[in-house]
C-alpha positions in Angstrom: 143.4 13.4 94.6 141.8 12.9 91.7 138.6 11.3 91.8 138.8 10.2 88.1 141.9 8.4 88.3 140.5 6.7 91.7 137.1 5.5 90.7 139.0 4.0 87.3 141.4 2.3 89.7 138.3 0.6 91.6 136.4 0.1 88.6 139.3 -2.7 88.0 139.0 -4.5 91.6 136.3 -6.9 92.5 134.1 -6.4 95.4 131.7 -8.7 97.5 130.2 -6.1 99.6 129.5 -1.8 99.4 129.6 -2.0 103.1 129.3 0.7 105.8 132.9 1.9 105.6 132.7 2.2 102.3 129.7 4.3 102.3 131.3 6.4 104.6 134.6 6.9 102.4 131.9 7.7 99.3 129.8 10.3 101.0 133.2 11.7 102.4 135.0 11.7 99.0 131.6 13.5 97.3 131.6 16.0 100.3 135.0 17.2 99.4 134.8 17.1 95.8 134.7 20.4 93.9 131.3 21.1 91.8 132.9 19.2 88.5 133.7 15.8 90.0 130.6 16.1 92.0 129.1 16.4 88.3 130.9 13.1 87.1 130.6 11.2 91.0 127.2 9.7 90.3 128.3 8.3 86.3 132.1 6.6 88.2 129.8 5.7 91.4 127.3 4.2 88.8 129.9 2.6 86.8 130.8 0.1 89.7 127.8 -0.6 91.7 124.8 0.0 89.3 124.6 -3.8 88.5 125.6 -4.9 91.6 122.2 -7.1 91.8 123.1 -8.7 88.8 126.7 -10.3 90.4 126.2 -13.8 92.2 129.3 -12.9 94.2 127.8 -9.7 95.7 126.3 -9.8 99.0 123.1 -7.7 98.1 121.3 -7.2 101.8 124.2 -5.5 102.9 125.1 -3.3 100.3 121.5 -2.5 99.8 122.0 -1.0 103.7 124.8 0.6 102.8 123.2 2.0 99.7 120.6 2.9 101.7 122.5 5.2 104.1 124.4 6.5 101.4 121.4 8.0 99.8 119.9 9.2 103.4 123.1 11.1 104.0 123.1 12.2 100.8 119.7 13.9 101.0 121.6 15.0 104.6 123.9 16.9 102.2 121.8 18.5 99.5 119.4 20.3 102.4 122.9 21.6 103.9 124.0 22.7 100.1 120.2 23.7 99.4 120.3 25.8 103.1 124.0 27.5 102.2 122.5 28.7 98.6 125.1 26.0 96.8 122.2 25.3 94.2 125.0 23.7 91.5 126.0 21.1 94.2 122.5 20.8 95.6 121.7 19.5 92.0 124.6 17.1 91.5 123.7 15.7 94.8 119.7 15.3 93.9 121.2 13.9 90.5 123.3 11.1 92.8 120.2 10.6 95.0 117.8 9.8 91.7 120.9 7.6 90.4 121.1 5.4 93.7 117.4 5.4 94.3 117.0 3.6 90.9 120.0 0.7 91.9 118.3 0.2 95.3 115.0 0.0 93.3 115.9 -2.7 90.8 117.8 -4.7 94.1 114.5 -4.7 95.5 112.4 -5.6 92.2 114.9 -8.9 91.6 114.4 -9.5 94.8 110.5 -9.5 94.7 111.2 -11.3 91.7 113.6 -14.6 93.2 110.7 -15.2 95.9 
């Protein structure tokens, strides 16, 4: 019920993958958040997953697939918000998408460099 507390607790745990199940929970939590929490959501998320490509214990391929699905789902949510005139929610969603794209791009660059 309190996303700030939930993200704080999640940030203290270790993960080996951002799974499709985690993606589904993330998109659901974001959609159900109020605008104030939507505003902070992307920062909280990046705090946990922003540097995953620098962590050797993270399964990168599966994580990248799930992050791309989250980005695509957020694009759909943003379109719904725009159609309903929920411009503030759409703006917070667009901000989250931009941050996700930066994380995904960093991962793609890391993969390219390694090959």
